[in-house]
DRENPATI-53313 format. One record per residue: x, y, z of N, C-alpha, C in turn; residue in three letters. Coordinates in pm, whole numbers, padded with zeros to 5 digits, always signed. Example, Ala and Ser with C-alpha at 12.3 -4.5 7.8 and 13.67 -1.06 7.14 Angstrom:
% DRENPATI-53313
+01319-00569+00780+01230-00450+00780+01320-00330+00780ala +01285-00225+00708+01367-00106+00714+01290+00003+00787ser 
//
This chain:
% DRENPATI-53313
-00396+05148-01763-00317+05026-01709-00274+04997-01818met -00103+04924-01833-00037+04871-01953-00086+04767-01995ser -00101+04758-02116-00168+04650-02212-00040+04583-02276lys -00076+04434-02259+00039+04354-02325-00027+04321-02478ile +00025+04295-02603-00006+04209-02698+00042+04114-02713asn -00071+03998-02707+00032+03856-02657-00036+03763-02782ala +00007+03655-02784-00040+03564-02862-00060+03419-02782ile -00148+03332-02833-00198+03209-02769-00058+03129-02835val +00011+03048-02772+00107+02988-02784+00061+02813-02761arg -00042+02774-02674-00059+02651-02654-00223+02634-02617arg -00308+02509-02660-00431+02556-02583-00430+02344-02543val -00478+02338-02449-00497+02218-02381-00622+02205-02306thr -00707+02086-02347-00820+02043-02321-00774+02011-02164ala -00816+02008-02079-00832+01935-01922-00943+01887-01900leu -01055+01927-01922-01200+01820-01911-01303+01892-02002thr -01398+01828-02010-01493+01841-02109-01484+01990-02149asp -01525+02064-02034-01527+02225-02040-01415+02293-01983arg -01328+02267-01940-01216+02352-01910-01097+02335-01984ile -01037+02430-02050-00942+02420-02118-00805+02525-02061ser -00675+02450-02104-00550+02554-02016-00501+02635-02171glu -00460+02760-02155-00426+02820-02229-00299+02861-02207phe -00175+02845-02285-00049+02936-02262-00045+03071-02354glu -00003+03167-02276+00023+03283-02308+00127+03360-02356ile +00198+03434-02450+00301+03471-02464+00319+03611-02523ala +00447+03682-02476+00373+03796-02561+00453+03794-02692ala +00346+03907-02746+00359+03858-02972+00531+03883-02956ala +00570+03960-02923+00742+04008-02977+00815+03915-02914asp +00759+03817-02839+00879+03741-02744+00921+03793-02634gly +00904+03885-02594+00998+03944-02477+00936+03883-02370ser +01007+03890-02256+00959+03855-02104+00836+03935-02072pro +00759+03826-01974+00612+03942-01955+00656+03929-01819leu +00549+04048-01732+00593+04092-01621+00579+03972-01494pro +00671+04006-01397+00668+03902-01284+00506+03924-01208his +00486+03809-01138+00368+03810-01075+00381+03749-00921trp +00310+03746-00876+00258+03683-00725+00153+03603-00725gly +00181+03488-00652+00032+03346-00615-00028+03427-00548ala -00177+03401-00674-00278+03445-00612-00343+03520-00739gly -00257+03579-00814-00254+03701-00925-00386+03666-01067ala -00418+03770-01095-00473+03753-01224-00467+03841-01339his -00503+03778-01483-00458+03882-01586-00600+03907-01631val -00631+04057-01681-00749+04098-01737-00699+04078-01891leu -00816+04029-01963-00809+03965-02133-00898+04051-02144phe -00876+04114-02247-00970+04239-02350-01049+04110-02400asp -01200+04128-02457-01298+04059-02509-01343+04185-02642leu -01388+04106-02763-01439+04157-02871-01513+04288-02838pro -01561+04265-02764-01717+04361-02753-01640+04465-02637asp -01567+04470-02601-01498+04580-02499-01479+04574-02392gly -01545+04425-02338-01507+04414-02195-01429+04341-02191asp -01372+04300-02038-01266+04227-02023-01295+04097-01893ser -01239+03991-01914-01220+03891-01819-01133+03855-01755arg -01124+03840-01651-00975+03782-01577-00991+03628-01537ala -00843+03632-01520-00833+03453-01502-00701+03422-01427tyr -00696+03359-01329-00563+03355-01244-00482+03290-01318ser -00352+03330-01270-00215+03246-01335-00165+03141-01242leu -00151+03040-01316-00131+02931-01297+00005+02876-01290ile +00069+02811-01210+00208+02768-01189+00222+02629-01083thr +00308+02549-01131+00327+02455-01005+00461+02441-00984phe +00553+02562-01047+00681+02518-00972+00722+02682-00962asp +00809+02743-00867+00821+02867-00799+00823+02965-00914pro +00755+03096-00902+00752+03196-01017+00867+03268-01064ile +00903+03235-01176+01025+03334-01224+00991+03487-01236pro +01144+03540-01239+01133+03632-01224+01075+03764-01346glu +01127+03660-01470+01093+03730-01609+01016+03550-01697ala +00886+03564-01677+00820+03443-01731+00791+03471-01855pro +00859+03379-01928+00816+03371-02083+00694+03349-02146glu +00619+03313-02028+00465+03306-02085+00357+03266-01962ser +00241+03271-01987+00172+03278-01866+00048+03131-01873tyr +00052+03065-01804-00105+03001-01833-00192+02976-01729arg -00320+02990-01799-00438+03024-01700-00542+02924-01751ile -00637+02893-01702-00730+02755-01752-00865+02852-01724ala -00978+02808-01837-01085+02889-01852-01182+02755-01853val -01312+02794-01790-01414+02681-01752-01511+02763-01867gln -01564+02690-01956-01671+02722-02092-01807+02731-01977arg -01875+02893-01988-01981+02867-01911-02105+02889-02012glu -02169+02818-02094-02295+02836-02163-02362+02937-02134pro -02400+02951-02001-02496+03038-01967-02423+03205-01935glu -02298+03185-01914-02253+03323-01919-02282+03417-02003gly -02183+03544-01964-02184+03660-02058-02126+03658-02210lys -02034+03522-02232-02003+03508-02348-01832+03532-02361gly -01750+03560-02262-01614+03592-02223-01538+03442-02238gly -01619+03353-02155-01549+03198-02173-01567+03123-02302ser -01716+03146-02383-01710+03139-02510-01624+03167-02613thr -01600+03330-02596-01462+03372-02659-01328+03300-02662his -01284+03302-02525-01167+03278-02524-01143+03070-02527met -01239+03023-02516-01224+02873-02605-01260+02880-02744his -01280+02960-02799-01268+02987-02968-01138+03041-02999gly -00981+03064-02922-00911+03055-02970-00831+02956-02956leu -00745+02975-03090-00664+02848-03130-00505+02920-03110lys -00400+02794-03114-00270+02850-03105-00258+02967-03230pro -00151+03053-03213-00161+03172-03302-00236+03285-03310gly -00351+03310-03229-00450+03372-03192-00385+03509-03116ala -00426+03641-03139-00407+03696-03097-00483+03796-02957glu -00423+03837-02868-00493+03864-02778-00430+04020-02731ile -00493+04067-02635-00463+04201-02578-00481+04146-02408ile -00393+04185-02290-00422+04180-02159-00341+04266-02096cys -00390+04290-02009-00303+04380-01884-00206+04318-01807ala -00123+04395-01748-00033+04347-01649-00063+04266-01524ala -00037+04164-01456-00139+04108-01355-00115+04190-01251pro -00230+04180-01180-00313+04250-01068-00299+04112-00961lys -00321+04180-00811-00343+04051-00723-00412+04119-00611asn -00564+04084-00620-00656+04066-00490-00651+03979-00393asp -00559+03876-00435-00606+03733-00343-00445+03709-00307phe -00324+03804-00237-00185+03748-00223-00210+03677-00120pro -00105+03603-00122-00048+03490-00022-00001+03551+00079leu +00027+03517+00209+00138+03539+00298+00243+03416+00311ser +00351+03368+00265+00411+03239+00300+00499+03274+00389pro +00499+03345+00515+00521+03311+00643+00473+03253+00730tyr +00320+03204+00673+00245+03144+00841+00209+03028+00722ala +00160+02911+00838+00102+02782+00818-00066+02821+00718pro -00067+02726+00615-00195+02768+00545-00293+02646+00502ala -00418+02652+00495-00541+02592+00438-00574+02630+00345val -00560+02587+00247-00595+02614+00080-00739+02505+00047leu -00843+02586+00014-00993+02526+00008-01025+02581-00126leu -00975+02515-00216-01053+02529-00409-01145+02481-00451ala -01256+02526-00477-01400+02457-00533-01402+02490-00655gly -01431+02392-00759-01455+02382-00917-01355+02446-00976gly -01375+02563-01070-01265+02643-01112-01177+02696-01030ile -01238+02766-00916-01141+02816-00839-01018+02783-00787gly -00955+02621-00861-00872+02561-00846-00729+02633-00904ile -00758+02731-00995-00629+02798-01070-00570+02897-00953thr -00592+02944-00928-00533+03054-00832-00416+02990-00702pro -00493+02864-00656-00452+02801-00580-00345+02720-00584met -00315+02708-00743-00196+02609-00767-00067+02693-00736ile -00100+02829-00771+00037+02864-00751+00062+02907-00586ser -00002+02904-00491-00019+02921-00369+00053+02829-00332met +00012+02701-00369+00069+02571-00335+00199+02561-00407ala +00232+02573-00459+00357+02591-00504+00484+02680-00458ala +00421+02781-00414+00511+02916-00360+00498+02823-00209thr +00435+02793-00136+00414+02738+00032+00494+02611+00017leu +00553+02536-00072+00621+02431-00132+00761+02467-00127lys +00775+02559-00187+00891+02608-00240+01012+02704-00131ala +00901+02751-00064+00951+02810+00105+00948+02750+00225ala +00918+02595+00187+00910+02523+00329+00828+02517+00397gly +00691+02598+00363+00603+02589+00465+00502+02521+00465gln +00459+02464+00609+00340+02362+00603+00213+02397+00558asp +00115+02363+00482+00026+02369+00419-00021+02235+00405phe -00192+02269+00413-00294+02136+00307-00403+02224+00223ala -00378+02133+00114-00465+02159+00013-00586+02097-00010phe -00685+02158-00007-00847+02083-00051-00913+02124-00142his -00945+02031-00239-00963+02036-00370-01114+01984-00352tyr -01254+02070-00438-01375+01997-00428-01451+02027-00536thr -01517+01918-00579-01582+01932-00683-01699+01845-00727gly -01788+01839-00834-01867+01733-00799-01847+01615-00823arg -01763+01569-00905-01720+01467-00910-01573+01473-00997ser -01490+01366-01028-01376+01334-01050-01333+01405-01183ala -01436+01345-01258-01376+01365-01434-01437+01536-01453pro -01463+01610-01378-01490+01749-01374-01407+01821-01325val -01306+01781-01262-01202+01831-01158-01088+01860-01226met -01043+01986-01253-00919+01996-01353-00775+01938-01302ala -00640+01914-01341-00538+01908-01290-00513+01782-01170tyr -00615+01660-01167-00586+01611-01073-00458+01517-01064arg -00422+01467-01186-00292+01387-01140-00173+01476-01130asp -00188+01594-01180-00068+01701-01188-00063+01769-01005ala -00177+01775-00988-00145+01835-00841-00131+01725-00756leu -00163+01567-00748-00088+01479-00667+00022+01469-00689arg +00077+01471-00797+00223+01407-00855+00315+01569-00757glu +00252+01671-00801+00364+01798-00742+00323+01825-00558ser +00207+01744-00530+00199+01801-00366+00168+01687-00279phe +00168+01558-00321+00165+01444-00258+00054+01446-00132gly +00100+01417-00023-00019+01417+00070-00053+01545+00132asp -00040+01647+00099-00095+01786+00170-00187+01797+00063ala -00235+01700-00052-00337+01731-00120-00469+01636-00099leu -00563+01721-00093-00701+01603+00000-00839+01659-00132his -00828+01518-00247-00987+01559-00339-01064+01532-00283leu -01152+01574-00304-01327+01561-00243-01392+01587-00355his -01477+01461-00366-01591+01471-00458-01737+01452-00404cys -01832+01522-00465-01981+01518-00359-02035+01373-00409asp -01984+01312-00512-02054+01186-00626-01990+01093-00470asp -01892+01094-00371-01845+00951-00345-01822+00967-00178asp -01736+00882-00110-01730+00916+00055-01602+01034+00054ala -01537+01067-00039-01473+01222+00013-01538+01314-00002thr -01667+01349-00012-01715+01443+00035-01649+01524+00127ala -01604+01682+00049-01597+01772+00146-01661+01759+00315leu -01587+01742+00386-01588+01801+00560-01598+01956+00567asp -01700+02005+00535-01595+02167+00575-01572+02194+00738leu -01636+02133+00824-01650+02162+00949-01482+02094+01005gly -01451+01979+00937-01318+01901+00959-01171+02029+00909ala -01215+02059+00761-01136+02173+00727-01073+02276+00834val -01237+02357+00886-01185+02482+00974-01134+02422+01091ile -01184+02285+01138-01087+02234+01268-00964+02233+01243asp -00948+02163+01135-00761+02178+01094-00673+02282+01093ser -00781+02436+01113-00696+02553+01087-00567+02579+01248leu -00620+02527+01320-00532+02578+01483-00504+02654+01491gly -00435+02777+01573-00451+02896+01666-00339+02980+01541pro -00280+02919+01421-00208+03034+01341-00211+03040+01188gln -00280+02880+01158-00279+02895+01004-00408+02973+00920ala -00353+03030+00813-00444+03110+00742-00531+03027+00643his -00644+03091+00628-00747+03003+00547-00732+03097+00377leu -00685+03014+00298-00735+03065+00138-00859+03011+00073tyr -00988+03067+00081-01094+03003-00028-01085+03074-00134val -01113+02996-00238-01177+03021-00410-01287+02926-00440cys -01368+03005-00515-01455+02900-00565-01598+02959-00593gly -01690+02908-00598-01843+03001-00619-01887+03029-00492pro -01964+03128-00442-02028+03209-00382-02071+03128-00239lys -02150+02990-00266-02200+02881-00173-02105+02817-00079gly -01970+02803-00134-01863+02774-00082-01820+02878+00020leu -01782+03020-00017-01726+03074+00047-01815+03145+00152ile -01907+03146+00100-02042+03221+00261-02019+03082+00327asp -02047+02940+00315-02036+02868+00407-01932+02823+00499ala -01794+02818+00407-01700+02893+00475-01676+02992+00550thr -01702+03108+00515-01667+03188+00617-01793+03199+00735lys -01888+03148+00719-01957+03121+00860-01925+03020+00933ala -01880+02954+00884-01837+02833+00961-01714+02878+01054lys -01612+02954+00964-01520+03011+01030-01525+03101+01120ala -01600+03207+01108-01662+03285+01224-01690+03247+01318glu -01791+03136+01303-01879+03083+01455-01751+03001+01522ala -01600+02954+01429-01545+02867+01543-01447+03002+01607ala -01468+03109+01559-01379+03209+01647-01243+03261+01532gly -01214+03191+01429-01119+03204+01366-01121+03385+01303val -01005+03428+01353-00989+03591+01353-00974+03597+01171ala -01104+03743+01142-01097+03766+01023-00973+03788+00917ala -00879+03821+00976-00701+03844+00895-00674+03741+00874glu -00711+03618+00917-00694+03474+00891-00773+03402+00780arg -00890+03487+00747-00984+03407+00602-00928+03514+00512ile -00892+03455+00416-00866+03517+00287-00989+03439+00169his -01036+03539+00072-01113+03491-00042-01120+03529-00177phe -01151+03453-00262-01181+03541-00415-01305+03443-00433glu -01381+03527-00519-01508+03499-00608-01501+03437-00701leu -01492+03329-00772-01532+03296-00918-01626+03281-00967phe -01778+03354-00907-01869+03382-00938-01951+03513-00972asp -01921+03524-01161-02013+03654-01187-02144+03664-01116ala -02170+03812-01044-02286+03830-00978-02414+03808-01095pro -02527+03725-01053-02655+03688-01148-02723+03753-01112gln -02809+03756-01175-02957+03842-01194-03043+03732-01106glu -03131+03737-01018-03199+03666-00923-03336+03681-00932gln -03414+03533-00966-03536+03561-01031-03638+03637-00906glu -03691+03754-00941-03786+03827-00821-03734+03933-00836gly -03600+03996-00874-03576+04097-00861-03671+04219-00928asp -03631+04298-00822-03772+04438-00875-03651+04565-00880ser -03741+04680-00964-03623+04786-00944-03670+04852-00796ala -03537+04964-00748-03544+05019-00650-03476+05135-00650phe -03511+05238-00583-03444+05368-00571-03324+05420-00467glu -03198+05469-00517-03078+05467-00460-03091+05625-00467val -03111+05688-00311-03058+05836-00297-02911+05865-00266glu -02850+05968-00326-02715+06000-00287-02714+06116-00178val -02693+06064-00060-02728+06144+00014-02665+06297+00013ala -02511+06313-00073-02469+06433-00058-02512+06535-00168ser -02614+06480-00263-02639+06553-00351-02831+06556-00367ser -02821+06476-00295-03049+06468-00270-03065+06391-00425gly -02973+06372-00525-03011+06275-00609-03057+06150-00639glu -03182+06097-00676-03226+05998-00676-03241+05909-00813val -03185+05818-00808-03159+05722-00915-03234+05553-00922phe -03289+05500-01017-03370+05384-01022-03296+05273-01051thr -03250+05198-00995-03185+05076-01025-03276+04963-01077ile -03241+04944-01230-03386+04853-01231-03303+04690-01272pro -03385+04580-01247-03304+04454-01248-03199+04442-01381pro -03103+04351-01325-03030+04353-01420-02891+04460-01455gly -02948+04573-01361-02824+04651-01369-02777+04668-01195gln -02633+04697-01203-02563+04739-01028-02588+04888-01027ser -02612+04926-00882-02592+05038-00843-02514+05114-00883ile -02361+05059-00946-02270+05111-00969-02284+05144-01122ile -02358+05075-01225-02383+05109-01349-02496+05218-01331asp -02551+05222-01248-02648+05337-01259-02614+05457-01267val -02547+05456-01107-02461+05565-01067-02353+05614-01157leu -02292+05567-01211-02178+05578-01303-02255+05641-01455glu -02342+05580-01461-02402+05625-01607-02490+05791-01572ala -02491+05797-01423-02549+05932-01433-02465+06040-01367gly -02310+06001-01370-02235+06087-01378-02184+06105-01216gly -02206+06006-01161-02158+05982-00995-02026+05893-00988val -01953+05962-00938-01795+05907-00935-01767+05827-00805asp -01761+05683-00857-01815+05601-00737-01672+05512-00732val -01601+05450-00612-01501+05371-00623-01511+05235-00599met -01464+05125-00712-01487+05003-00720-01378+04938-00773tyr -01373+04788-00777-01265+04695-00867-01329+04602-00898asp -01344+04482-00809-01401+04361-00847-01514+04368-00945cys -01633+04431-00885-01739+04408-00936-01817+04252-00943gln -01743+04160-00851-01809+04041-00780-01848+04052-00633arg -01840+04149-00565-01858+04144-00446-01741+04071-00294gly -01627+04068-00359-01517+04000-00309-01392+04056-00257asp -01415+04220-00308-01269+04312-00281-01312+04425-00164cys -01428+04432-00128-01474+04531-00051-01439+04699-00082gly -01429+04720-00190-01334+04844-00211-01456+04955-00242ile -01606+04888-00273-01722+04997-00336-01807+04996-00225cys -01775+04957-00069-01850+04968+00036-01896+05085+00098gln -02057+05102+00094-02094+05217+00110-02186+05267+00218cys -02187+05322+00328-02245+05326+00430-02420+05358+00390asp -02475+05292+00463-02637+05293+00455-02687+05405+00560val -02744+05484+00501-02799+05582+00579-02931+05562+00638leu -02999+05476+00541-03166+05455+00552-03185+05357+00445ser -03303+05270+00482-03356+05141+00378-03269+05011+00425gly -03318+04959+00343-03219+04788+00406-03197+04714+00311thr -03065+04696+00296-03002+04651+00182-03033+04486+00178pro -03011+04447+00032-03028+04306+00022-02889+04253-00030asp -02783+04198+00123-02668+04183+00078-02639+04060+00000his -02522+04056-00122-02528+03970-00206-02347+03967-00241arg -02309+04002-00148-02154+03997-00123-02096+03867-00046asp -01949+03868-00056-01882+03771+00037-01811+03824+00102val -01791+03970+00120-01713+04047+00243-01783+04034+00353val -01899+04104+00381-01919+04127+00543-01964+03990+00644leu -01904+04016+00754-01970+03942+00833-02099+03911+00844ser -02196+03859+00879-02303+03797+00958-02345+03898+01055glu -02260+03948+01114-02319+04082+01238-02339+04200+01138ala -02232+04228+01042-02239+04317+00974-02351+04333+00858glu -02425+04190+00809-02519+04210+00730-02684+04226+00803arg -02655+04191+00904-02783+04179+01015-02791+04321+01064ala -02685+04388+01109-02638+04580+01113-02718+04659+00962ala -02673+04628+00864-02752+04645+00773-02689+04820+00731gly -02567+04857+00814-02511+05028+00817-02432+05001+00672asn -02377+04870+00639-02295+04893+00500-02328+04800+00391val -02304+04813+00250-02323+04750+00178-02199+04767+00056met -02190+04656-00023-02148+04673-00108-02207+04670-00280gln -02192+04794-00303-02304+04826-00408-02254+04782-00561ile -02126+04693-00555-02130+04629-00676-02240+04539-00737cys -02279+04447-00623-02369+04369-00626-02478+04345-00543val -02459+04405-00430-02633+04419-00376-02709+04482-00428ser -02846+04489-00349-02947+04536-00412-03005+04576-00280arg -03169+04586-00304-03219+04677-00181-03341+04560-00150ala -03380+04551-00044-03488+04488+00027-03635+04606+00053lys -03598+04692+00043-03671+04793+00082-03696+04919-00107ser -03785+04978-00060-03810+05064-00215-03690+05161-00233pro -03630+05219-00128-03520+05299-00147-03408+05277-00052arg -03282+05323-00089-03176+05313-00026-03133+05473-00053leu -03066+05508+00121-03018+05616+00093-02851+05622+00156val -02773+05660+00020-02627+05595+00061-02544+05715+00083leu -02473+05672+00160-02357+05810+00210-02268+05827+00097asp -02294+05906-00004-02220+05908-00109-02196+06066-00156ile 
//
């Protein structure tokens, strides 16, 4: 993947925890074009990287002069947001060209649902739908108004299409009403924490919304859960057995052991790492599978899910 030597042009505080960064190419050249819902991977000093969604309130230019991202500081995270919040105007940073795992179809009406910092990819989606003259409703939910970024700019740009929901007042999100508003044609786009995505998917599935009309992107990094214990994974093609300790994913251990596996997001929302389960009981922690698929236990996402049984045999 090609890398871009970039520079921070501007940093703007949006809330106590969220700051916006304007990023441009260090040599002043135009940046690669992107589509609504796209993200950019930024390199971190420890060799890791973090993905942040691109933001625009206007139609996306063919040759953008800069990118806008917003980063929420996560004190309990792995340090990516802390590093980003330490950047000042003039700081150099390396990023990749935009990638889109959460594309928008502007040819169908849409309902956009954002939770917390999941607002970021939804802004470009709403701007694209508005420019296309497409019908859409835009729901943005958060704990309280002061922690919700871009409130005034969203009202100014999207007017009556925007619906703000605060958990601490009478505007709290009515998820059932959002699902009921879809009708027979609208597509549903959801971005935010895992709890919101799980609840939305469950209600949409129960309401008979076709899977191809439900799109989502998870903004939670996978977290170790209290009580996680080690389990074994047997690779069916070779018979090799690997022990997966707490704090490491199946992918982490298999790759370290020389097993070639396919994956992308490592958050449990893209489905690329899905494997057939030949034996054992998965502990599903993704947002990809339907409730029926989870209950069947025949497949799993090995980037985030673990095991309820002492061993899993996977068709790898």
